[in-house]
N, C-alpha and C positions, 0 to 999 in steps of 0.2 A: 348354110347356117343350120343350127339345131331347131327342131320344132318347139312348140310352146312348152313341152315337157322336158326340154333340154337334151333330146336324143338326136344324134346325127344319123342320117341315112347313109348306106354304104356308098352311094354315088357321090354325095357331098364330101364324105371322108376321102375318097379317091381323088376328087378334084382338089381338095385342100392339100393333100400330100403331093400331088403333081405340081401345084403352084408353090410348094415349099412353105405352106402356112400351117401345116398340121403340127400340133404340139408333140414332141418326141415322147417316148415312153419314159416314165419317171424312173430314175435310177436311185435306189435306196442307198444312202451313204453308209457303207460298211467298211471298217478298217480291219486289217489283219496284221498280227505279229507272227513271224515264222522263223523257226530255228533258233539259234543262239546258245548261250551258256547260262547256267543258273546255279542255285544252291546245291542241286544234285548232279551237276556236271553238264556237259553238252547235251542238247536235246533236239528232237525233231518235231517239236510242238507246232500246231497251228491254233491260234486263239483269235477270236473275232471280237469286234467292238462296234456297238451301235453308235454311229456318229450323230444321231438325231437327238440324243439325250445323255445326260451325265450318268455314269454307272461303271460297273466292272466289266472286264472282258470275260469271254466264255471259252473254255477249252473245247475246241471244235473237232480236232483230229490230228493226223500226223502227216509229215512229208513222205514222199515215196522213196527217199534215200536216207542213208545213215545220218545220225545227228550232225547238224551243220552249225559251226560257229563262224560269224562274220560273213554271211552271204549277202546278196543284194536282192531287190525285188523290183519288178515292173508289172504292169497290168492295165486293164481297162475296166469297163463296167460289167464285164462277164467273167473274166478270170484274173487271178493273181498268180504270178510266176516267181517262185523262189529259185535263185540261181547261185551255184557255187558254194563256197564256204569250206572251212577246215573240218574234216572228219577225222577218223583214225588214219586216213591217208588223204592225199589231194583229191578234191572232188570238183569236177567240172559239170556235175549233173544239174539238171533243172527239174522242178517239180511244180505241176500246175494244179491250182485249187480253183474250183468253180463255185462262185457265190451262191447261185440258185440251188445247188444240190447240197453244198456243205460236206461235212465228213472229211475223209482223207484225200490228199492230193494224189495225182497220178504222174508217172514218169513222162517227161516232155523233151528228152534229148540231152545234149551236152553243150557247154560253152565251147568257144573256139579254142583249139589247142595253141599254147604259147601266149595267149592273152591273159589278162587278169582273171583270177578265180576267187580271190579273197580280198576283203577291204576295197572293193570296187564300188562304183556308183551305178545306179540304175535310174533311168528316166523313160517315160513313155507317154504317147498320146493314145487315141483309141485304136490305132492299127499297128503301131511300131514301138518296140522297146529297144533302148540303147544301153549298152554296158560300156563303162569307161574307167580306165586306170586300174588300180589294184596291183597285186603282185602275182607272179607265176609260181609254178611248183618249185622252181629253183630260188624263190623269194627275190626275184628281180622285179623292182618297181618299174611299171610300164606306162607309156602314154597312149597305148592303143585303145581304139573304140571299135565295137562291133554292134550289129543290130539284127533283130529278128522281126518277123511278122507275127503278131500276137495271135494265139489260137492255133498255130501250126506247130508241128514238131520238126526237128532238124537242127542243122548246124548254123550258127550265126554267120553273117557275112561281114567282111571288113567295112568299117565306116570311115575311118580316118584317125587322126591323132589329136590328143589334147595339146595345149600350148606348153604344158610342163608335165613330165611324168610324175604321177602321184599315187599313193595309196592312202587309205583313210579319207578319201575324197567323197563328198556327198552331192547328189544331184536333185534337181527339181525343175519344174518348167510349166509351160502352157501347151496348148494343142499344137503350136507351131515351133516353139523354141525350147531347147533343153539347156540349162545352165549348171555348171559344176563348180563348187566352191571348196577351198581349203585343201588339206591333205599334207602328207609328208613326201618330200621329193626323194631323189635317188640317194642323197646324202643323209636321209632320215631326218631332215630339218623341216619344220612346219612352214607352210606357205600361207599367204593371204590371197592367192590367185583365184579369180573368178573368170571362167571363159564360157563360151556358148557355141551351140551349133543349131542349124535349122533341121528339125527332125525329119522332114519329108525328103531331104536331099542327103547326099554323102559328102564328106570332105573334112578338112582339118578344122579344129576349133579356133575361135577368134577371141581375142581379149575382150572381156566385159568390164572389168574393174577390179576392185579389191575388197575383201572383208575388212571389218574394223581393225582387226589384228590377225596375226598368224593364228591358225586354228586347224585342228584335225579331228575328224570323226564326230562332227556335230550331228544332231537330229535335223532332218530337212523335210520340207513339204511346201506346197503352194496351192493357190487357186489359180484362176486364169490370169490374174493381175500381178500378184505378189509372190515372191519366193522368200521363205523364211528359214533361217538357220538358228538353232538353239543349243547351247551347251557345248559339249566337246572339251577340247583343251582350254577353251575359255568358258569355264563351267557354269557361269551365271548369266552369260550374255545371250540375249535374243536380238537378232538383227534381220533386216529385210532388204530386198532389192525389187524394183519394178521391172518385171520381166521384159516388157516391150522396149525398154530403153537400155542404155548402157550407163555404167557409172559405179561408184563405190557404194557398198552397203551402208545402211542407215540404222541407227540405234532404234530398237523397237520397245525394249523393256528388259526385265530380268526374270530369271527362274528363281525358285525359293532359295533361301540362304544356304541350304546344303549343296546347291549346284547340281549338275547332271552331266554325265559323260557315258559313252558307249550305249546310248539309248536309241530309240527309233522314233521317226516322225511320220505322220500321215495327215491328210487334210480332207475336209469336205469343201464345199464352195464358200463356206463362211468361217470355219474354224480350223486351226492347226493344233494337232494333238501330239504331245510328247510322252512316250511311255517307257517305263522300266529303266534299265541301265544301272549305273553306279552313282552314288553320291560322291561328293568331292573327297570324302575320307575313305573311298574304295568299298564302302558298304553297299551291297546289292539292294535295290529297292523295287517294289511292285508299284510304286506311285505313278499315276497318270496325271499330267497337267495339260492345260490348253490355253490358247489365246484366241480372241476374235480377230481375224485377219485384217478386216477393214479399219480397225482402230489400233492405236498404240497402247501399251501398258504391260504390266507384269502378268505372269501366268497365274492361273487359278486351278484349284483342285478339280479333277474330273472323276476319279475313282481309282481302282487298283487292277493290276493284271491278275488273271486267274493262275498263271504260271510265272514265277519269278524268273526274269531273264535279262541278259545284257548281250551286246554284240549279235543282235538278231536282225532280220530284214523286216520291212514294214511297207505297206502301201494301202490304198483304199479303192473302192469302186467308183469314187468321185474324186479322183486326183486332179491336178491342175489342168490336165488336158480335156476335161469333160465339163 
């Protein structure tokens, strides 16, 4: 116990840690938008967003590889990893951004050859990141999944297969379960499929349920309880699933009347934030919206992106697994 001044001795700290009763270090909820396309073409931007208060994002630095459109992102409380995307040529590169230091990202290896590199989904917990679906350099839509240990460099290992091969698929999850929703199949037709995997193991995905309607490329995010999808080919719809159970998605609310597609999602423990993208009339926007995850309702204004972008990757230091 602390003394009367509220100070813990080292011995009592060690005892509390050993007993599993020590409060973990606070993780500041920071979101990142990485890569994408915008008014001036494809870019390699990194911009950060303080998820504790409303406001605009900040231009933080650059990725370590050429401008990337339609990459994905995984990460934990320490790093955010931008992976793949369309550059002037096929890019399987990955680029690691460290929250504590900021600035530019550094090279972190490559995605697995022959697996999806663009329009793929990314989900992670504190130790492992999973990449799912997308299409290859030959533009073949795939069902393959791979995984990496976060904070290390190297080549991802095979994880298993999705229930349906898809690109424009989006993922979210908790510390134990990753779920993947929507996307276009090998016939380029939209699906409403949701499936899931257990992050700590490997193996093929299992059917979870269905989205409210067929959808592709929505923004996605989660806390430890709920996964949320917003916009995409269903530009006004916000819907959610309870991660620990299986079943069909449930209506959450609506985005603004202009809708949203090709945007990015990120979460803190309490809020889901949707940034950038295109309005339903294909006009690019810097607008950032949010909802409170624990309640239902329409999105509200948060602020604006420092750099106008769409088809970018996004994650946060306090994603669903933390």
